[in-house]
N, C-alpha and C positions, 0 to 999 in steps of 0.2 A: 504493500500500500504506500509506503514512504517513497519508493522508487517511482510509482505512478504519479504521486503528488509532485515530486521534483520534476518529472518530465512535463507535467502540466504547467508548472511555473516557468520552466524553460521555454515552452511554446508560447506562453503568455508574454514573457519578456521579449520574444522575437516577433510578437504580434502575429503568430501563426495559428491562433485559435480563431476559427470562423464562427462568429456569433450569428445566430438566426434572429436578427433584430426585426421585430414587428411591433406595430402599434397595439398597446394593451391598456385597458382601464385597470388601474391598480386595485380597485375595490374587489372585483371577483377573484383576482389573483391572490389577494390577502385572505379572503374568506376561505379559499381552498387550503392555503397554508395553515391558517388558524386551526382548522379541524385536526390536522396531523400534529401540529405543534402542541395543542392542548393534551392530546393523548400521550405524546412523548414526555411532556412536563409532568403529567399526572403519574406516569410510570416511575418517575424519580421523586415523587412526593411533593411536587410543586404545582402551583396554579399558573396558568398562562392566560393572559388576556390580550386582546388586540382591538384597536379602533382605527378607523380611517375617516378623514374629513376632507371635504373638497371634491372637485371633479376635474377631470382632465385625462389626457392620454400620455403614455410614456413609451418611448421606443426601447424595447428590452428583449432579451432572450430569456424567456420564462424559465427554462431549465437551469440556466446558470444563476439567475437571480434567486431561484429557490435554493440552490446550493449555498449561496451567500447567506441567506436567512437561516438555513439549517446549521451552518458553521457557527454563526453568531449565537443561535439558540443553544447549541451543544455546549459552547463555552459558558454561557449564562447559567445553564442548568448545573454545570459542574462546580461553579463557584458560589451559587446561592445556597443558603442554609435549608435544611429540611423544613418543609412547611412554608417556604418562601414563595415569592411571586416573581414572574418574569413578565414584563409589559412591553408590547410592541405598539408603537403609535405611528401612524402614517398620515401624511397630509400633503396636499398640493399647496405649495407656498411660494409666491412670487416667481412663478415660472419653473419651479423645481418640485420634484417629488422627494419628500424628506421622510426617511424612516428613522425611528429612534427606538432602540431596544435597550431596556433598562433591567439590570439584575439587582439582586440584593446581596451580592458578594462584598468582599472587603475593599474593592476598588484597587487602584494601583498608585504607587508613588508617581508624582508628576513627571519625573524624568523617564518613566517607562511607558507612558501613554502612547507615544509615537512608536516606540520600539516594539510594542505588542504586535504590530503588523509585519515584523521582520521574520524571515525564515528561521525556524527552530527556536524562536523566543518562547520561553516558558517561565511564568512567574511562579516561584516556589514559596509556599507558605506552609506553616505547620498544619493548617486546616485543610490543605488541598488534598482531594481524594481522587484526582484524575491525572492520568499520565499520558496525555496526548503527544503527538509528534512535534507540535509547534509549527505546523504548516497550514492549518485551517484558516487562520486569519490572514496569512500571506496570500493564500489562494483567493480569499474574499477580496482583499485589496486589489489584486490583479484583475479579477473579474469586474469589479466596480470601475476601475480605471479603463478597462477595455470598453465599457459602456460610456465613457466620457465623464464619469462621476468622481466623487470624492468619498472617502471613508475616514472617520476620525473617532476618537474616544475622549471622554472626559469623566471625571469623578462626579457623582451626584452631589449637588450642593447641600442637600438636606439628608442627614443620616449616612448610611453606607450604600455602596453600590456603584456600578459603572454604567455609563450611557454610551452606546456605540451609535454613531450617526452615519447614515448613508444618504447621499444627495445625488440624484440624477436629474438631468434637465428634462423638463416636461416638453412634450411635442407642441409645436405651434398650432393654433386652431386652423 
């Protein structure tokens, strides 16, 4: 699996991944994702909620954007405490589609917020119970950038947790 992920990242770096970009309304895409995400979160003893506001269309490859959301969700699940909540908020905002996924984990030191999207980066804490390869967020960043978007992270200002933001340009009417 690690070799496949590294080959995927190499193809993304070389812009050799052919995205099947089509116009999509984010609302039905997110409704479909929400069903699977809620089951996955529940399996890990967490609650998943999602919301979408606004209307518009986005040029995206549904398969790859679903993979981005699954990668983000998987990380959020593994850092959130049992009984916690993972929240996905989506909105059409000033010509962009903005996704915000918030977990209830410990957050990260400020100097690690950008590094978390690097290959093989893994934050180690005494509470961490997940030993991933450290490639999922690097893949997510590559896919978002291939869509012409940006991905970033910030600590939640109230309490604990991390917010990962994905921003893609909405299609012109």
